[in-house]
N, C-alpha and C positions, 0 to 999 in steps of 0.2 A: 504493500499499499504505499502511496505518496506520502510522504511526511506531512502535508499541508491537507489532504484530502481529508475531509470529515468522515467521522466513522458512521456505517449504515446501522439503522436500529436492526431490530430482529428481522433477518432477511426472509422475504416471502417466496414460496414456490412459484416457480415461472417456466415457461416453456422455454429454456435457454437452448436447447436443442435447435430451435426455429429462428435465433437471432446471431448475427455476426458476433465472432468470437471477441472482438475489439469492445463491442457493446456490453457483451457479458463480462467482461474485465471491467469495465467502468462502473456496470451495475452492482457489483460486488463490491466496490471499493478496492481493487486490486490491480496488478499488473504483471507483466511478464516476468519481472524481478521478484514476485512473490510478496508476503505480508512483512510487516516488521514483527519481532518477536513480542513486543508489548501489546499490537493490536490483535497478534493471535490469541494472547493469553486473555485478554477482555471477551474476544470472541467465544473461546471456550466456558467462559462463567456463563456467557448468555444462551448459547445453544447446547451446552453440556457435552459430554463426551463422546466420541465416535464409537458407539458399541450399541447393538442390536438389545432390544429387552430381551431378558432370559426368563423360560418360564420356571418357576419355583418347583423344586424337585420336593416331592412328597417326602416328608420325615420319617425316619426309620420307627416311630412310634405310631403315626399315623399308617404307616404301611403293616405294622402289625393288628392294629386295631381293625383294617379293613379285611383281615382274614376271618374274624369272627361274626362279620357283619351279615348272618343269616337266621331265620327263625329258628330252624333245626339246632343251631348252635346254641341258641338262647334256650331253648327247651332242656338240651342237653346240660347247661351250667345250673337250669332252675332244679333239673332233677338231681343232679350232684350236690347241690347246696340243701336239698330237703332230706336225701339220703344221709348226709352229717348230722344234721338236726336230729334225725331220728335214731342216730347210733349207727348206723349201718357204714362204717369209715369204708370197708373194702369196696361195697359197691360205689360209693361216691368217689373214690380214689380213681377207681377205674375209670369211670364215666369222665371225671376230669382230665385224665390220662389222654383219654381220646382227642378232647378239645384241644390240648396243649400240642399232642401230636401233630394235628391237622393245621393248626395256626403256624407253626414252627415251619412246616413243608412248603406253605404256600408263601410265607415272609421269605425264605431262604431264596426260592426261585426266581421272585419278582425284584428282590433286592440285586442278585446276582446278575439278572438281565438288563437291570438299569444302570450298573457298573458298566457292563459291557459296552452299552450304547454311548456313552458318557464318553468313554476312551476312544471313540471312532475317528472324530474330526472335529476342528474348529471352523467358522466361516471366514473370518477376517485375519489378515495377516498382522504379524505382530508389529513391523516397523514400515515405515513409507518414506521414501527419498523426496524432499521438498525444497523449495528456495524459501529460505527465511533471510532477513536482513540483507539480500542479494548475493547470498552465496549457500551452496548446496548443502545440505545435512541431512542426517536421518533423525525422525522423529516418532515416538509410540504412535502408532496407526490410531488409536483412541482419543489421542489429543490434535486430530485434524480438525480444522473448521473453515466453513465457508469462507472462499477467498484464497485459500492456500494454493499454490502452485506445485503440481507433483510431476516428478519427472518418473516416466515408464517404461519399461523394457521388456523384453520377451523372459517370460518364466515368472513376471511379478503378477501378484493379485491384487487387483483393484480395489484399495481401501475404502473408496465412498464413489458418490456419483459425480461424476466431473465431465466438464465443457472442454473439448479438446480444441487447442489453437495452434497445435505446431504437431504434425506427423511425419514420418517415412516409414512405408511399409507396414504401417501397424493394424495389427489384427486380434481380435478377441475371442475368445471362446465363451459364449454367452449361455450355452445350454443350461447352468443352474438357474437361470432366469428367464428365458424364454424359450427353450428345448428347442433352439436352432442347433442342428447337427453338425453343421461346419461352423469354424472360425468366420466372425464378420469382418470384413474389409473396413477401415474407417477414414473418415476425411473430417476437413475442418469446416466444410460449407454447410450453411444452415439446411434445415430437413423441413417438409411443410409440418404447420402445426399441429395436424391430427395424426402425424405419423404414429404407428403403434411402437411401443417399446424395442420390440425387435427390428424396426426400421429406422430409429435413432443414430444413425451411422456419425454423427458428430458427437456423440457421447461415449463414455465406458461408463459402466455400471458397478457398482460394489459387490463384491463377490466372484467378478467374473476374471478371468484369465487372460493374460496377454500372452498370445502364441508367437506373433513375429512383430519385429520392427521396435520403434521407438516413437515417444511421444511427450508432449508436454500438455497437461489439463489444469484446468483450474477448478478447484471443488465447489458444487452447488448446493449439495446438500450431504447430510452427515447422519450417522445413526438411523432413529426411526423414522427419518424424513427422506431416507433413500427410497429406491425402487423395491430394493429386498426389505427394508424395514416397513413399508407400506402393506407388503405382502403377508409379513409378519404379524403384522397389527390385525389382518383380516383372520387368523387364528381366532380371534375370539367371537367372531361371528358363527363359527364353525360350531355344530353341537355334537359333543362325543356321545353317542349313543351307547345305549345299554346293548351288550349283546344278546342273540338269541338265546344261548345257553344260559346266560344269566338270568333272563326272564323267566324261561321255562323251570330252573330249578327254584327260582324263588317262589312262581305259583305253586309247585309242588311241596316246597318246605311251609306254605302258609296253610294249604289243604291238608296235609299232615298234622300240622302243629293243631290245628282249630279240632280237626276230628279227635286226634289222639287226647286232647283235653277233654272234649265232651264226653268220649268214651269213659276216660278214667274217672271223671267226676261222677256219670251214671254207675261205673263201677263200686265207687265207695257208697253211694246211695244202695244200690241193691244188695251189698255186702251187709250196711246197716239193717235193712229191711228183713234179710236172713238171719240176723242175730249176731252177726260178727262184731266183738270189740271194738271201739272205736279206732284205735291204734292199729288192730288187724287190717280193718276196713280201709283205712290210709294206707297201711303198707300194701292193702292189695291193687288199690289205685296206683300207688308208684309202681309195683311191679308190672301192671299190664302197660304205663307209660314207658318203662325202661324196655319192655318186650317189642311195644309197636315201634319205638323210636329207631331207625337204622342207625346204630351210633358209627358203624364204620362207614357209612356213606360219604360223608364228608371228606374223611381220608383218602377213600376209593378214588373218588372224583378227583381231587385234587391230585393223587398219585397218577391216576390215567392222564391228565392233563400234562404232567409232568413229563411223563414218558414220551407224549407227543411232543413235549417241546426239544427232549433231548434227540428224537428221531428227525424231527426238522432241523435240527441244528446239525445233523450229520448229513442232511440233504441241503445244507447252505442257506437255511433260513433261522435266523436269530428272533425269538418270540420275546416279546417285552413283556405281554400280559396273558396269563394262564387260559382266560376264556377265548383268546383269540385264535387258540390252535384249532378248536372246533367250529368257529364261527366261519373260519376260509372253507372247510369243507361244506359249509351251507351256500356260498356264493353261487349266485346266478348269472350275474354279470360281473367281468373283470375289465376295468377301464385300465388301459396300459398307455405308458409312452411309447415311442418308438426307439429313438435314439438310446443305444448300448444296451436296452432290454429286449426288443425284439430284433435289434440289429447289434453289430458287433460295436459299432463307434470307432470303427477303422474303415477311413474310405478305402476302395479297392477298385483299380482299373478292371472294368469287366468287358470292354467293347474297343475294338481297334479298327478305325477305317484308314485305308491307304488308298491312292489312286489306282492301285491293280485290285484290292480286293476288300472284304471286310471279315472281320476275325472276332472270335471271342478268346477271353485268357480266364482259365479257372483259377480256382483257389480264391481263399477270402482272406481278409485282415493283411495283418503285416508279416507273415509268415511268407518266403520267396519261395514259395511253393506251388507250381500250377503248370499247365500247359497250354500251348497256342492250340486253338481250333478254328476250323472252317465249316460251317454248314453242320457243327455237331459231331466232326471227325478230327482227330488229332492230326497237325501237321508235322510230318517228320523232321523237316528242317526249316529253322526260321528262314521266311524271306527277306533278301536284303531290304526292302523297303521298310518292313517293321523294324528289323534292328535299328536303321538309321533314324526312324520316328522314335522310339524307345530311347535311343542313346542321346538324341539331341534333348529329350524331355528330361533325361536324367542329370543331364550337365548343366541346363539351363534351369537350377535347381539349388536350394538352400538347406533341403532336409538332408537327414542322415538316418541310416539304419543301423541298428546295432542292437545284439542279443540283451535279453533282460536278464536281471539276477533272479535265479529261480526256474528259468527256462523262459521259452517264446523269444518274441522279437518285438522290438518297440522304436519309435521314431522322436528324433527331435527336430523341431521346426512345424512346419504348416503340415498338416495332415492330406491335402490336396498334392502337395508335392511329394510326402512322404509315399503316396501311392504309386505314382511316377518312378521313384526309386525301385521301390518294392517290384514293379512290373518290369523293369531292365533286369534286375537282378534274378527273376524266374526264368529269364531267358539267356543267362550267364553272364551278362554284364554287370558286374559289380561297381557300385560308386566310385568307390577308391581307385579302382583300375581305370575307370574311365576318367578320372580328374588326374590321374598320372600322367595318361596318354595325351590329353587335351587340357592342359593347364589353364585356367580362367586369368586374362589380363584385364579385365573391366566388366563392368555391369550397368544396367539400369534397372532399380529393384521394382517389383510390382508396386504401383499404386492405384488405388480405387478411381483416379481420375483418368489414368490412359489405358487401365485394365490390361496390361501385358506386362512381361519382364524379358529383358533382352541380356544377352553375355556374350563377351568376346572371348575366342579363343585361340591359341597358339600351338597347334599340335607340334611335336618333335621332328615330325616329317611330313610335309605338305604346307599348304597355304594356310591362311587365318580363315576362321569362320565365324559368323555372327548367327547365333542360335535365338529364336523368340518362340514364347508360349503366353497363350492369354486367351481372352474371350473369342471366340471364331469370327466374329464380325469386325472385331479390331484386326485381328490378324490377317484377315481377307482383305481386307482394306489396304495392306502393305504388300501383300503378294502379288506377283504378275503372272506367275505360271506354277504347275505343278511339278512334283519332284521327276526329274528325267525331263524336263523340258517341255511336255504337253501343255497346251493351253488350259488356262483355269477357267472352269465355267462355274460362278458363284453360287448359281440358283441350285446346280446339283450337289455343291457341297452343302449348301445349307439345308437341302431335304435331308441328308445324311445328319446334319445337326439336329434336326426336328425330329427325326426318328429314334435319335438317343435321347434326346431330352422328353419324350412322350414316355419312357420307360423309367422316368424320374432321374436320370444321370446327370452330373455336372459336366458339361463338355469344354474340353480345351482344344486349341489350334496349336499346331506346331509346324515352324517353317524355319529356313536357315539361308543364307547366303554367303559367298564369298567376296569378300571386298578386294577391290583391285583400284589402285594398290593397295598396300597393307596400310592401316589406319594405327594411330597410337593409343586411342580410346573410343569410347562410345558417347555420341550425342545425338540429339533428335535427327540431324541429318542422317547420321549411319543407319538409322533404322525405319526411315520414313517409307522405303520402296524398295522394289527388285528382288524380293524374296521369293523363293519357290516353297510351296507349300508340301510338308512332308506328310500330314494326315491329321486325323482326330484321335482324341482319346476320350472315352467316356468312361466315368468312374462312379460310383455309388457306395453307400455304407449298406452293406449287404446283411440280410436276413440272416441270424443264426440258423444253422441246419437244426438245431434241436428245438428252435422255438417254432419251425414250421410245424413239426410233429407234436410239440405242447400246445399248439394252437387246435391242431386237430382232436388231440385226445380230451381237451377241453369241450369242445363242439361236440363231441360224441356224448361228453357227460353231461349236455344239456345247459353248458355254460356259455353264455355270448360274450364272444371277446371284443371289445371297442377300443381302437387305435384313438387316444387322443394327444395330437401332438403340436409342437410350436413351430414345425417344419414345414416348407412349401407344399401347397397342397398335391402338385403333381408329384413330387418325391413321395408324399404320404400314399398317394393312390398306386403308385408302382409296387411301393414294398406291400401294400396291403392285399393286394392281388397276387403276388407271390405268395403270401402268407396263407392266402384263401380267406381272408376276411371278407371281403367283396369280389363282385363279379366285374369286369370289365365295363359294363353298361353301367354300374352303379355310381351315384355321385359322392363327392367328397363336401362335407359342410365345413364352411370357413367361420372364423371368429366372427369375422364382419357381418355374416349372415345370422348366426346367433344374437348378436346384439340389437339385430332389428325386429328380431321373434317375438310375437305375441306368447305369453305363457303356454296357452294350449298347444300351439305349433311346436314351441321348442319340446313341450312333453311328449308329443308325437314325434319329434326329430329323435330325441334321446332314446326312444323304444325302437324306432324303424333304421336309423342310419348306425352304419358300424365305424366311420372313419370321420375323425375332425380335425382339421387343421389350423394352422396360425391362431390358435386360441390364446386368451389371454387366463390369469388365474381365476378371476370373476366366472369365465365361461364354464372352466373345469368345476368349480364349486356347484354351479346351476344346473350341471349335467348330472353331477352326482345325487343332488337334491331332487332333480325330476324323476329320476330312476327310482329312488326311494320313495317318492310319493306314490308310484306304480307298484310298491310293495315288494321291490326288489331287494336282495341282499347284495351290496356291491362293494366288490373289492377293489380299490385303487392304488395304483404303483406309480411312483414318481422319484425323483432325484434332487429337484432343484427346490428352491424356495417358494418358486410359484405353485409348486404343487401342493405345498404344505396344507393350505385350508380345505383343499379336497379331501387329500389324506387324512384328515381329522375328521370331517365330515362321514367319509364313507364309513360303513360298518365295519371293514377293515382295512387299515392303511398299510402298504407294503413299501419300504423304501429302500433305494439302493445302498448296500454298504460301500461300494467302492467311490462312486462319482455322486453319492448323496450328500446334500448339504447337512449340517447339524440340525438347522431348523428342520427339515425333512424328516430326519431320523427321529426327534423329539415328537414329532405329530403323528408318526406311524406305532402301528401295532406289533408288526413284524419289519425285521431288516434283512435283506439278502445279501449274503457275503460276497456273491459273485454276480449280481446285478443282470441275471439272467431268466428271463420268462420261464424257460424249463423247469427253474426251481420254484415256479409259482405252480406249476401244474404238480409237481411233485409234494408242496405243502398242501394244495387243495385234496390230493389224495390221503395224505396223512391225518387232515382234518376229518375227514370222511370215516376214515378208519378209527380215528379215536371218538367219534361220535356213536359209531356202532358198538364199539367196545363199552362205552358209557351205557348205552341201552342193555347190552349183554349184561352187564353188573348190576344195572337197575333190576333187571327181569331175574335175575339170580337171587337179588337181596332181599327185594319185597316180600316174596311168599313167605319165607321163613320169620320176617316180623310179624306179619299178619296172622302166619299159622300159630306162633308162640300166644299172641295175643287170643286167638280163638281159643287156643286150649286154656287159657286162664280165664277167660268169660265163660266158658263152658263149666269150668270147675267152681267158678263162685254161684254160677246161676243153678248147679244141678248137683254137685259134689256134697254130701253132709259134713257137718263139722266133726273133728275128732278130737274129743276132750275140750271142747270150745276153741279150737285151733282150725282154721281152715286146711281142708285137704288139697294141696296145689301139685299138680304134676311136675312143676319145675320151681326150683327155690329163685329167686331174684339174682343171686350170684351165679348162677348155673346158665339163667337165662342171657347174663353178659358174657358168659364162657363162650356161648352159642354164637352171639353176635359179635364178639369182638375177636375172637380167638378162631372159631369156625368159619364163619362169614368171611371174616378180611382175607384169612389164611387161602381160601379158595378162590375170593373174588378178584384179588390182584393177578392172578396168570391170565385173566379175562383181559386185561390192559395190554398184555402183550401179544394178544391174539392176532392171527394172521388176517389179511384183509379178506373180505367176501369178495366170490367170484362176480366180474361184472361191477365191479365197484365203481369205476369210472364210467359205467355206460348207463347209468340210472339219472333221471333228473335231479336237480337238487329239492331239498325240502321245501314245503310252504313255508312262510313266514309264521304263520299261525298254527303250525303243526305241535299239537302239544307232544311234551317230552314223553308222556306214558300214553302211547297209544292205544287204540282198542286191543291189538293183539297182546301187550304187556299186560293191561288189566284183565283181559281173560285168562292169560296164562298163568298171572299171580293169582286169580281166585283159584283155578283148579288146583295149581300144585299147593298153596295154602290148605284148602280143603282135605287133601291126598295126607299132608304133613300131619294136620290136625287130629284127622281119622286115626292114623297109623299112632301117633304118639299117644293120644288119650286110650285108645283101646289095648295098646302093649302095657301102658301105665296100671289101668284098671286089672289087666289078667296077671299082671307080675305081682301087684300089690295084693291081691287077694289069695293068690297062689302061696305067697309066702305065710300069709297069716295064717292061712289053712294048715301051713306046714308046723306052724307054734311059734315062727319067730315073732319077736317084739315087734309092734307097732311103728316105733322109732326106725328100726333096721328095716324094715319091711317098705318103708316109705324111702328111706335112701335108696335102695335098690331099686324100687320101681321108679324114682325119678332118674337115677343113673339111666335105666333103660329106656324111659322117654328121651331123654339128652342125648344116647346114643343114636336113637330111630332118628330123630332130627337131623343129626350130624352125617349119617350115612345117606339120609334122603338127599341132602344137600351135595355130597359126593356123587351120586348117580345123576343129580338134576344137573350138576355142573357139566357133565358130558353134554347132555342138551342144550345148554347153553353157549356152547363154543360156534354154533351158527343160529343166525336169528330164525331161519325159516326153512334150512334144509339139515341134512344130517350133517354130523361132524367129518364125514368123507369127503363133503364138499369142500373142505379147506384143508384137507389133509389130515388123517389121524395122527400122525407125529411132526405137524407143522409147527406147535407151540408145545415143546417139550415140559416146560413151566406147569403145564396144567397136571401132569403126573407127578412133579417136583411136588407140587402145592398137595396134592392128594396124599401122597406119601408122608410128607410133614405133618400133615393134619391126624394122619391115622396113628403116628406115634405119639402126636401130643394128646390124643383122645385115650391112648392105652395109659399114658400117664395119668390122665383124668381119671381112669376105672380103676387103676391098679397101685398107685404110688400114695404110699401113707399120707405125705405131707398134702398131696393133691385132695385125698379123700376128706382130709381134716379142714382145709381152705374152702372146699366147695360143696361138702356135705355128700360126696358121692360114695360107691360102694363097689366091691370088685363084682364082675358078672362072670358067668361061666359060658362054654362053647355053645351051648344050645341058645342062650339068651342072645349072644352075638348073631347066630343063626337067624334066629327069630326076627330080629332088627333088620337084618341084610335083606331078608326075604320081602318083609313089608314095604322097604323102602325101595327095592327094587322095581316096583311098580310104577314108578315115575318115568321109567324110560320106555316102556311100550305106550303108555297114555299119552307122553308128550308128542312122540314119535307120529302117533296116529292123528294128534290135533294139527302137527304140521303138514301132514299128509293131505288131511282135509282141507286146509288152507290153499294149500297148492292146487287142490283140484277145484275149489271154488274160484279161485282165480283164474285158472285156466277155461272154465266155464263162460267166466264173464268176459274175457280177453280174446275167447278164441284161439289162443296159443298152449303151446306143450310148455308145462313147467318144466325148465331147466335148472335155473340155480335161483339164488334166493333174490329177492327184488322186493324193494320198499312199496312197488306199485301194488303188490297185494294188497296192501292196507292202505292206499292213497288214490282211490280210483278217480278224486278229481283233483287233478294237478293243473296248475294255471300254464297258460301256453308262454314259453319263451319267445321272444323277437328272435328273427333269423338274423 
């Protein structure tokens, strides 16, 4: 700032990109020599530090308390407290132990995930090079203020929004902000006032990366006032939705809580009416509550989700929130970015045209492996004109190809130039060898104003040559003939350009000339005319091969994949066609069109169109909201700050771990460590498997609890009092043994169960589908009645037999109760085998596909033997030894569950076959959901 210039008041945001650089400097009270240090300090006090507002991370205490926010947990805590109050210390301690275990598992998982996300990356650079007091210094980026002049060079990350006033071959990677797949060339001329962020080429924005060139720019906005800051503030408008699993489990918990409370209260009343003492009546009510509450269910659900988290991590998806594991499996729509997710984010030469023929070049990315093809067939020997074209393109070039640490290849410099170097090396021409053979003597770097680059070379043998590459219309304007001397027909060449461009390719023309006489350097006169056109190269950021199959897999699973990108519509359409998202006749919707659409039309476009290009952050947010309004479960992927509001609004936000910004990762539920759409498909599969296994666990656990409650209810209603005390088939502590030891030991292996056949070939679940469907409730009732009948029948038989044999009532009761508990445990063992598949036999998923099932059964049988025979267990659980005859009777009764449930599954499959007209092959949720909503194609 000039010493006598008045300091501006708080600077208002203006369209500085539409004004001349001199006017911007004057408006900001600055100059090309920057600010004075005193002025910068005053402005820092006015505008605040150049930092983005950070979301407050949940404290460890809040994270811990969130783990117990469930009605079922509340009932367990109340039951434990009541048991302690009545002197039932063992019962209370066991129930409280369940609560503690469940809380710790959830806390550790979420805390570790949060730590991993925080360590991934930061958004702004630590320091910036600025002009202060007329000299160049480095200052912390957070101390930048409007009016500061910043010096930019390749490799720098822009620390704020800045208006350029001097550039030399400057380009910036704006993908985090706009989604543009290739670096944007910058200039200093004003652009139209209504230009979108992606088209403001006289600006560089905070968080974007300078890929080539140098420049000087004046800071116009810092912190929350930057484009990235504005987008970050939009996160407050997005609503973080409750997950379908959370809602379903909350409904189940509320229903169970109310039902258990009512039945327990009625139990106390019935017991009092039947003559029970008050203490015994209350104890009977508590016992029923303990029996009916699935104490192990919260731990089972948490562990099943945690296992899903570990499986997803192995498939390159880091889960931040446990319920997100299952939610992704319910997604009906996946909205995905293009660059780096569906594509490799590595420009690749795919098409070559020379005056003699057209060719394709295979291979993708920066790995220099591929072959030249003509008409789909490999070309044996590389034609001389193709070699000349790629040699020139690699020499007129500032990029370098080098191996990466850990494998693979990477480039330094502009990705477009890197693609040309890779193409030459695929055909045996390495950059180093070419530069040694034809050293560069001078160069005119690429500038957006003239749209070409030219280099002068002096080979060790031969004449000088000038090489040029650039926009086809510019190079053609300086060419007079084709390679070999044939006349140049511009309209013919431009037709080939249009064909490549229609395929979404970026097209460059390459030309050369030999100056006569030799020249000392390059100027405009030396590159004005007399070039011969060597040919055209077409390059594109190609789809990942695995993404193509992943998209197909999602479509087979009834999931609609929509591409929402900031890239050019032509490029977006070409990639979408190759991925199978749309057909050649389908239209691409642009952000400009979305801005003018009425709400109803936008809702229709969101449902029926699959490709959206040149979109802004607000468009992504509106599209997600429109899909959710149509009752879709939406997964949104993204890596930039511009994606963050939509990531937060979506039912499941998926951020990119490599290219993703910190803001995007904080807004997401899942982070992909490889930025690959194929990992999304794998995560969807894991989510569906987790949900299936949760349903299996529910279908396994609930019959036991209801059966135990029915056993107690029957006892209070019909069994006589023995010496003024109730005759109960199972004591409270024995019920806890079944619920916590037996049920948890057997249900946990279900979390590791193999996926059902056709898992990814069935449609997503409805958003309003209850987690306890009709088939779960029906099966629960059948199994609960079988367990109740078996346990009560054997209890009464054993109790009367022991009394008739002359044993004391106390010993007879203990042995009969042990018989009832053992019967329930064996029922669970046999029923577990039926639960391995929801609708088919265990053979459908492989008899030995989950060996942990048999480990669990073996472990439980050993524990049950201890329960029956170990003296200290007899004392702790009021159990008694059983003979072989009693074991045989219990096993025979429990075995009934296998044919009964097998018959029920068979009947359900036959019923589904009659309704659909299809032969039942494998398990499918269609059997129980005949009315599925249609998904947009």
